[in-house]
N, C-alpha and C positions, 0 to 999 in steps of 0.2 A: 779802827778795829782793835778790840782788846787783845792782849797777849795772854793766851791760856797756858795753864801748866801742862807740860808735856812729859813724855817718857824720857829716855836717855838722850843726852845731847850728842853732838857730833864727836866730842872728845870722850864719850862713854860715861860721863858723870850724870848723876840724877839730880833734878831740881829738888829743892827742899819742899816738902809738902806734908801736911799733917796726916794725909792718908797713906803716905809711903814710909813713915818713920815708925814702924812697929804697929801692931794692931791693938787698939785700946780694948778694955773689957767689953764683953758683948752687951749692947744696949738692950733695954727692956722692949723697945718697939722696933721690930724689923718687918713692918707690914708693907713698906713701899715695894712695888713690883720690881723684880730683876728680870730683864729680858735677855736671854741668850740668843746670839745671832751667829749662825754658821754659814760660811761662804768659802768658795774655792775659786776656780777659774772664772773670770768675768765678774768676780765679787766686788771689785773696787767700784765699778760703775753702779752696781745694785746698792752697795752700802751708801754711796753718796746720795742716790735717789731716796733711800730710806731715811737717812738722818736729816736730809733737807726738809722733810715734812714732819719732823718731830718738834713740838713746841719747846722752847728753851727751858721753861719751868713745867715740864710734864709730870714731875714727881716720880719718874721712873729712872732706873739705872740700866745701862746697856753694856753687855759684855760681848765683845766681838772675837770670835774664833775663826781666823782666816788661815788657810794653808799657805805657809810662807817658806821661802828658801832657807834651810837651816844654816847656811854658810854666809848669809848676806845680812847686813844691818838693815832692819826694817824702818821704812819711813811712812808706814801706814798711818800712825797717829797724826803726823804733820799734814798728810794729804786729807784726812777726814776732818781736821780742825777747820779747813777752809770752807766746809759745807755746813757747819753747825755752830750754834752759839754756846753749846754745852762744852764743858771742859773735857778734853780728850787726854787720857793717860795711857802710856805703855805700862803694863802690869809689872809690879815688882812683888817678890814673895811676901806674903802676909799683908797684902794691901786691903784695907777696909773699903767695901763698896758703899758709895754714897749716892743718893738720888740726884738726878739732873747731871749725870756724868757718863762718859763713855770710856770703857776700859778695853784695851786691845792686847791680845796675847802676844808675847815676844816670840821671835823665831826660835825653832828647835826646842820647844817646851810643850809639855802637857799642863793643863790647868784644872784645878778643882776648887770647890768652894765649901767652906764649913762655917756656919753661923754668920754668914755675910762677909767672910774674909776669904780672899783669893790666895791660893797656894800653888806654887809652880813645882813641877817635877821634870826630871830628865826623862825623855822617852826611852822606852826599852825595846820597842818594836823597830825593825830595820826600816830605813827610809823607803817610802813607797807603800808600806803596809801600816802606817800610822793612821789612827782615827781620832784626832784631837777633838773634833766636834762631838762625837759620841761620848768621849771621855768626860767632857765638861757638862754636857746635857744630863747625863746620868747622875752626876754629882749635884747639879742644880735641882733635879727632881727630888733627890733625897733631902736636900737642905731646905727647899721652899715648899715641898709637898704640893698641895692644890693651888699654891700661889705661883708656881713655876710657869714660865712662858718661853717657848722655843720657836725660833724663826729660821727657816732654811732658805737661803738665796742661791744665786747662780753658782754652779760648780759641776765638776765631773765626778763620777763614781757614786758611791752609796753612803758616804760618811754622813752621819746625822740621823739616819733612819732608826738605829737602835736607841739613840738618845731621845728622839721624839716618842718612841714606844714607851720608854721609862717615864717621860713626862705625862703621857696620856694615862698610864697606869696610876699615877698619883693624882689624877683628876685635874692636871694642869691643862693649859690651852696650847695648841700647836698651830703654826701658820707656815705657809710656804709661798714663795714667789710664783706667780703664774708662769708655767713653763714657756709659753709663747713669748713672754717678755724677757726671758733670761737669755744671756749670750750662750750659756751652756746649761741645758735643761735636765741633765742627768740626775743631779742631786734632788731638786724639787720634784721631778717626775717620779723617781723611785719612791719617795716618801708618800706622794699622793696615791700612787698605784697600790701601795701597801695598806692604804686606808688609815694612815696615821695622822692626817691633817684635818683640822677643823675648818680653817679659813684659808682661802686661796685668793690672791689679788696681786697686781703688779707691785713692784717694790715700793713705789711712791704711795700706794694705797694701803699698805700694811700698817703704818703707824695709826691711821684713822681707825682701822679695824680694832687694833689693840685698845685704843682710848675708849671707843664705844663699848667694847666688851667690858673693860674695867669699870666704866661708869655704871652700867646696868648690873654687873655682877655685885658691886658694892651695895646696890639697892636690894637685890633678892637674896644675897648670901646670908646664912644664919651661922652664928658661932657654933663651934663643935660642942656636942654634948647637950645642947638645949633641946627640950622636947618640941615637937611640931604642934602648932596651934590646931584647934579643932577644924578650922576652915581649911588650913593647909593639908591636914591629914585627909580630909574628905577629897580634896583635889588630887592628892597623891594616889589615893585608891582609884579614882577615876582614870588616872594615867595608866595604872596597872591593868584596869579593865580594857582600855583601848588597846594596850599592847597585846593582851591575851586574845582579843577579838581579831586583831590583824595578823599576829604571828603564831597564835596557838600555844604560846609559852606563858606560864604564870610566874610573875616576879613578886607575888605577895609574900613569899617566904624569904626574900632577900632582905638584907638589913636596910631599914628605912633611910638612915642617914647616908648610906652609900648611894642609894637610888636618888635621893634628893640632891646630892652633890652633882650627880651627872645631869639631872634635870636643870639645876641652876646654871650649869655650863651651857646647855643648849639655850636656855632663856637669855643668858648674856650674849650669846652669838646672834640671836634674833632680836635682841634689844627689847625683851618683854619683861615687864616689871613684876607681874603677879602670876602665881602658878595657876590660878583660875583662868586667867587669860591664855596661858599656855595650853590648858586643856582644850579650850575652844580652838586654838591654833592647830592642835593635833587633829581635831575632828574635821577641820576643813582642808588639811594637808596630809593625805595618807603617806606621802614620801617622808615627812618628818617622823612619822611613827617608825618607819624602817630605820631611819638614821638614829633615833633614840635607842632602838633595839640594839643596833650595832655598838652604840656607846656603852650600853649596859653590859655587853659581853666582855668588854675590856680587851681580851685577846692578847695579853702581854706574855711573852715567853721567849726563851732562847735555848740553844744547845747547852746541855750540862750546866744548867743553872744550879748554883751552890756546888762547885766542883768537889769539895771535900765529902759531901753527902753521896755524890755519885761514885766517888772512889771507894767509899765504904760499902756501898751496895754491890759494887763489882768485886771487891776483895773478900767480903764476908758473907753477904746474903745470898748471892747467886751460887757460889760454890756449895753452900749448905743445902740449897734446893736441889742442886745437881746430885749431891751425895745421896739424897733420899729418893731421887727419881729413878724409875726402872731403866735398865740399860737400853739405850737407843730411844728413850721416851721423848715426849714433847711437853715443854712447859707452856702454860697459858698465862697471858698477862693482859691487863685492861688499863689503858691510860684514859682517865676520866678528865674531861675538859682539856683536850689535847691542843686546842687552838689550831695553829698552822702546822703542827706535826713535829716540831723540834724535839719535844719531850719523848714522843714515841720512837723516833729515830735514834735518840740518845740511848734509850733502853736497848734497842737492837745492837748498837755499836758496843755498849758495855757488856752485853751478853757474849758477843763474838770475841771480844778481848779476854773475857773471863775463861771462855772455852780454850783459847790458845794458851793461857797460863796454866790451866789444869791439865790439858792434854789428855782427855779421857780416851779410853780404848774404844768406847762406843760413840756413835755420832748422835748428839743431842740437838734438838731444834727448839725454837721459841716462836710461838704464835702470839702476836700482839693485836688486840682490838683497841683501836683509838677512836674516841667519840667526842663530839662537841655539838653545841647548839647551832653554831654558825655554819650554814651550808657553804658560804664563800670560803671560809677558813678551811673547811674539809676539802673543797675542790683544790685549793692551793696546796694543801698537805699531800694530796694524792699525786700531784705533779712532782713534788720533791725537789723543786728548784728554789734556791735561796741566794740572796745577794752576796757579793764578795766580802762584805764586812762581817760575815760569820767567822772569819779568821780570828776575830777578837776573842771568841769563845771556844773555837775548835783548834786543836794543835795542828801543826804542819804535818805530823805523822798521820793523824786521823784524816786530814784533808786528802793526803796522798792515797791512803788506803781505801777510804770509804766514800769518797766523793769523786765526781768527774768534773773537771774544769770546763766551763762553757764561756761563751762570749760575755755574758752579763753576770756571772756568778758561778755557783756550784750546783750540781745535781747529785742527789743521793744515789749511791751505787745500787745496781740492780739487786744484789744479794741482800742488802738491808731493806730495800723497798719491798721485796717479796715477803719479808717477815710480818709486815704491818697491813692490817685491814682497817680502812677508815669508814666511818658511818656517822650519820647525823643522829644524835640521841640526846634526850633531856634526862639527866640522872634523877631529877626531881619527879618526873612524870612517867617515865618509861621503865619497863622491867630491866633488871641488871643482868650482866653476864655472870655466869657461875662457873664453879670448878676451876677457880683461878689459883695460880701460884704467886703471882705478883699483881698488886693493885696500886697504881700511882694516882694520887689525887692531890696535886700540889697547887696551893694558892687558889683553891676554890672555896673551901669551907670558910675562909675568913670573910667572904661576902654574904654568907648565909646566916640566918638567925639561929640562936642557940637551940630553938625548938626543932628546926630542920636538921641541924647537926646531930641531935639526939636520935633522929630517925635514920639518918644516913649511915652512921657508924655501925649500928647493929646490922644494917643491910650489907655493908662491906664485910662484916664478920661472916655473914651467911654466904657471901659470894666466894670467899677464899677457902681453899682446901686446908686441911690440918697442917699447921706449920707455915702457912702462906705468909707473904711479906706485904705489909701496908707501908707505902712510902708517901709521907705528907710533906707539905711545904714548911719552910723555916719558921713561920709564924703560927703553925697549927699544931694541935695535940689531940690525943684521944679523950681528953677531958676526964669525965667520971667513969669511962669504960675501960678501966684498967683490968677488970675481970675478963674482958674480951681480947685485949691485946697486951702482950708483954713487950717492954722496950728492948729492942736490939741495940739501939743507940739513940739516946734522948737528943743529943746534939744534932745528929743527922736526920732525926725524925723518922727512924726506921723502927717498925714494930712487927712482931710475930704473932700470928693468930693463936689464941689460947683455946683449948677445949673447955667450954664453960657449961655450967649447969643451966637449967631452964632460965630464960630471961624473965626479969621481973615484969616486963610488959610484953604483950604479943608483938611479933615482928610486923612492921608496917611496910607493905610493898607499895611502890609508887603507882599511882593511878592517874589516868589522863582526865583532865577537865574538858569534857566534850560539850556540855550544854552550859549556857550562861546561867549565872545565879539568878534566882527569882527576885523580882522587885527592882531590877535594873531598868532605868528609864530608857525608852527607845531614843530619847534625845541624844544619848551618848553614841549612837551609831555614826559612823563616819559619813559626813554629809556629802551629797552629790551636788556639785555646783549648779545653781539655777541659771536660767537664761539671763544674760546681762543686757539691760536696756541700752546701755551705752554702746556695747559692741554691735547690737542690731542697728542702732542709729548711725554709727560710723560706717557700717557696711552699706546702708542705703545712700549715704552721702558720697561714698567712694564710687558707687555705681552710677549715680546720676548727676552729681554736682562737683566732682573733682576737677581741678584745672588740668590743662594739657601738659604733658611731661614726657621726657625721653630719658632713657638710661643708656649711658655710654661707657666705654672703657676709658683709660687715662689718656688715650690718643684722640678721643672724640668720635670713634666709630660707634654708630648707633646699634644697640643691642636689643632694645625694647621700646615700644611707643605706647603711650597711654593717652586716650582722648583724641580730640581733633587738633592736629598740629599744622594743618594746611595753611593757616594764616601766617605762620612763622617760618615754615620750612617748605622748600620746593625742590624737586629733583633737579640736579645740575645737568646742563646740556652735555651730550657726548656719552662716554662710557659710564655705566651705572656706578655711582659713588655714594655710599651710605655714611660718609663723614659729615658730621653736623656743621662744620665750618664751610663745607662746600654747598650744603643745602640751605643754609640760613638766608633769609630774605634780606633785601637792601635795608639798611638801618640797624640791623642786628649784628652783622658780621664782626665789626670792629670791637664793639663792647662785649660781645659774646666771647671772643677769643681772649680779651684781656681778663675778663672775670673768670673764665675757665682756668687760665694759667695761674691766676691768683689763688683760686680755690685749691688747685693741686699743690701749689707751693706752701700754702699756709695751713692746709688740712682743716679748713673751717668754712662755714657757710658764707657765701658772697652774694650780695644783692645789688643789681643794677636797676635803677628806677627811671621811669619816664622815657623809655626808648620809643622812637617812632618807627613803625613798620608800614611800608607801602604794600598794599595788597588789594586786588580787585578794584583798582582805580581810586582807592581812598587811603586814609592814614589811620592807624590804630596805635594807641599808647599802650605799652606793655612793660610790666615789671618782670625782671629776669632773676630767678633764684637758682644758684648753683651750689651743690653740697657734695662733698666727698662722703661716700657711704662707708660706715664702720661696722654696722650691724644690720642684718644678720651676717654670720660668717661667710656664707656662699657669695654674698654681694660685696664683700670687703674689697676696697680698692677701686670700685666703680664710681661713676659720677652721675648724680641725679640733677637734671635741668628742668625747672618748672616755669611755664609761661603763664602769667596772670594778666588778664586784660584789665585796663584801668579806664574809667570813663573819661572821655576827652572833654576838657573844659571848653565851652563855646567861646569863640573870640568875640570881644566887644565890638559892636557896630561903630564904625568911624564916620565922622561927618564928611560931607562932600569935599570940604576944604582940605581935610587931611588924607583923603582917599588917594590922591595923586602922590606918587613918590618920584624922587629925582631919578633921572636916567642912570642906570647902572647899579641901583640899590640892590637888585637881586644878586648881582655879582658880588657886592660887598657882603651881603648876608651869607653867601656861600663860602666866601673866603674866611669870614668870621667863624663859621661852623667848622671849617677845616682847621683853622688855627686852634679852636677849642679842642678838637680831637687830638691834634699834635701835642697841645699842652697837657692833656690828660694822659697821653701815651708817655710823654716825658716824665710826668709825675709818677706814673706806674713804674717806669724804668728806674727812677730815682729811689722809689720805695724798695724795689727789688734789689738794687745795689746795696741799699742800707741794710736790708735783711740779710743779704749774702755776707756783708761785712761783719754783722753781729754773729752769724753762724760761724764764720772763719775765726772770729775772736774766741767763741765758745769752744770750737774745735781745737784751737791752739792750747787753751787751758786744759782740755781733756787730754791732749797729747802730752802735756807736761805732767799731768797727774798719772798717766799710765806709763810714763817713761821708766819709773822705778819698777813697776811690775814687769815691764818688758825686759829690763836689765836682769831681773831675777830669773825670768823665763829663759833669757838668752844663756845664762850660766847653766841652767838645767839642760837646755838643748845642747850646749857644748859637751856636757858630760854624756848625755844620751848619744850624741853623734860619735864620741869616742867609743862608747860601748857598741854602737851599731857598726862602726868600722871594724872593731874586733870581731863582732859576730859575723859580719860580712866575709871577713877573711876565713873564719872557720867554715862558713857555708860554702865558700868557693873551694876550699880544700875537700870538704865532703862531696861537693858536686863533681870535682875532678875524679875523686875515688869512685863515685857512682858511675860516671861516664866510662871510666876504665872497666868497671865490672860489666856494664852494658855491652861494651865492645867485645869483651871476652865471651860473654854469653852469646852474642851474635855469632862469633866465630865457632863456638861449640855447637850452636844450632846448625850452622852451615855444614860443619863436619858430620854431624849426626844425620842430616838429611842426605848428604852425598853417600855416607856409609850405607844407609838403608837402601838407597836407590841402586848402589853398585852391587849389593848382594842379591838384588832381585828377589828378596824375601818379603812377601807381603806381611805387614804387621797391623794388628788391630788392638787398641788399648780400651779396656772396659773398666768401669768403676765397680764398687762393691755390690751394686744392684744390677750389674751386667749391662749397664747402659753404655752406649758408644761414647768414648771421650775423644778419641783421635784415631786416624788410620792413615797408612802410607799409600804411596802411588801403587796402583795395581789392585787395590782392594775392591775397586768397583768392577773388576773382571770376575771376582768370585761372588761378591754380594752386590746387590743393586743399591750401592751406597751413593749418596750425594752429600754435599757439605751440610745441608739442612737436617741430616739425620743424626747429628751430634746431640746426645741426650736421650735418644730413643733406645729401647731395649734391642739388642742384636737379634734376639729371637723373633722380633716382629719384621725383620727385613729378609726378603727372599734371597735364597742362596742356591748356588749350583752344586754344592757339596751334598753327598749322600751321607749325612752325619746328623741324624735327628737327635742324638744324645749329647750334642756339643754343649748346650747350656747346662745340662746336669753335670757333665764332666767338669765344667768351669766352677760350678758351686762346690763340687767335691774338692777341687784344688784349693778353694778358699777355706774350706773346713779343715783340711789336713795339711795345708801349706806345703804340698808336694807338687811336682810337675807331672804332666801327662803328655804322652806322645803316641800318636797313631798315624797310620797311613790310610788316607781316605780317598775314594774315587769321586769323580764329578760326573755330572750328566753329559758333559761334552767329551767323555773318555779320557779326561786328564786325571792325573794322580797328584795328591799333595801330602806332604808330611806335616801334620798339624801338631804343634807343640803348645801346650797351655802351661803357663808359669805364673806364680804370684807376682804382683807389682809391688815392689818395696821402695819406700821413700828413703831419703838420706837419713831420716830419723829412725829407720828400721820399722816403719809402720806399714802394714798391708793396706794398700789403697785401691785394690782391684786386681785384675789379671791382665796378662799380655798373651795374645794368641798370634803365633807366627805360622805362615803357610809357605812351605818350600815346594816348588814345583818339581816332582820326581817322575814326571811322565816318561822322560828319556830313560831314566834308570829302570822303571818298570817295564818298558819296551825291551830293553837289553836283557833284563832278567827273564822275560818271557821267551825271547829268542834263545837264550842260553839254556833254559829248561827244555825247549824243543830239541835243541842240538844234543843235549845230554840224553834225552829220550831216544833220539835216532841212533846215537852211537851205542847206547846200551842194547837196543834191539839188534844192531848189527853184530855186536859181540856175542850175544846170545845165539844168533843164527849160525855164526862161525863155530861156536862151541858144539852145537848139535851135529855139525858135519864131522 
């Protein structure tokens, strides 16, 4: 094995290499593909599978960005060198990328690329929040444009999604490992779910996908700036017609080269060499029309894209609008082509922060209308849920204030979400929003033809109020419409609406193309698949001529039977048993078990031929085929066993002289047959042992390869364990404090309950709506209260009190925040002192009323007796006086 050039040696020195001793001047030809590969947890195995299937002279360069322990010397280049014939380097600063080489990022570094030269940077984000894959992929997209290729392999988190979005925006190609084949599927699954991946395959299948794509892309791709041939132009127009017929959206006013690049990429993915062939493919595959539509929408955005421009919008434009807005008024904004909503929510956040800086005396609000062609993007925007890697574009302060942390990312806070109204709309075809103060149309005009731009900009002028703000993308301008828009900041692409004289041309409002253009051939209609002769014939054969077969699980339990299997299987005596080994007839059991185990072990089709089955007094020759089922998904892991009858070759007639056999020949034949079976079993065991030995050897190599990764993981786990121990101690302290508080609260509860019971004063607690919240013992003797009455209005509950105005008195107490006290009689001749007071919380908030009922029957009785005695004595005195 040749010794390849490596990264740093054990002593920390670098091997001498022409590619590592300074970057030479930029060569004229940089057309060889550079493939960026991002991986994290479980990435070593995926990288080995990937590189093992890359040809040594593929003509491509591979740059690997793996999440590594920043404090540990990396051995990834040495581990990968074992699996590939290409040279593997650990990247040094300013290393030139060459084809047929692999470059691995060093630990604790971010990496970028400029003109085919790799540059290393010290990370600025804290550990755990770094996104090195996104960092490199975004750089690769800018450097290689539509020649950039990004691959996401096994890993946890969402790193790589933003980078794939950037590559897709530049018309590059994106790939991801099939999540089911990844040890950790979070990274590839997030990228796929976000609609950022063109091709999905297991790690070992991705190199073939890239090679096939590049092979066909080089055939169909046209150099930039060259006009389309007449035939290609015609086919391109047919594609636009099919898109309009399927989606209702007209792309004829989009830049032809932009559309053609997207079509070229789809052609490369499907390995189609000519655009005319692709038109036919679209006609017969409606799903491809939808995928091409998604491709054309691009949908690339992020929060606060071009931060300096957003800062100027917040510092200058929004305060100026608020100064001209009536007190307590509402500003209206329209985000055109909002994609998944990041731009619209950024506008809401910027407005909120601007208000906090200005601190106006009146409360201003902002109403944002956000529109896009893509219904799926609008649905995602309405949810307001974004991956954790938005932290790369949103500050910690904004994340804390305007987002809610969730399990898989962040959700936009309710206050910002309520500012935005999302809708599906085509700015080219549908009427615009009007009376706007802010109109953001960022990175949309660059995809439209100059003719369409000349129609949209006057339309934007019409939609804006006097002094309204137009916010464009960094590569866009108002062109010749300087009489309509005055620059607020050329660099930030902020413009203010001017009051202009009459337009030189009448204002063109968007209209919808409802009917197809005349003269379009009906042949362009999406074709309905015709009946397939082959499928009909296959169906007939399956119904009448298919061999007998059974479907079992991996233990041999029969799940499904097809055809007549009675000649090969029979129910076993005794308790019912549907295991195929118990039901196999004599002559099949031994070979069936061996072949079954071999098929399970090797995951391939095993055939046993020429087996003799005894049934119905005769012998039948059978071929046995056993296959592990991989597709479809619901049957994966099951085993299909097929029985095929073979015509028995008639035995040759023997002469009378040879017809007689020696005594015991039958015994010899039987022993020979048993010996043959034992020999075959021994051979099968030997093969199984050899296979196990090979697997153990492979496992040992894998364990050696992963030892470095485990060592790195162990150090991280050690650090995490220390942090967890510290956190556990803090939690135990907090838990002890909480337990103490709960004990104290329990004691206070007991004291209050005993206090209320000892006073024998009935108490009823009501909320602000006079619904029952709680009541003490004895309340059921005044009101017909039961525990289920909590939450019901007290006025709905029968009472023995002669107090019809009690509810009104309680409302009066809530209004005036004063107490009320009255002596009220009951129907059972009892008397109560009813006291109604406001219920005050610890924060001095009125949360209802408290009504107490003190039994004063004895007091009223004594009072009555005292009055009678006073009356008697008074009468006696008066009678004595008259005498």
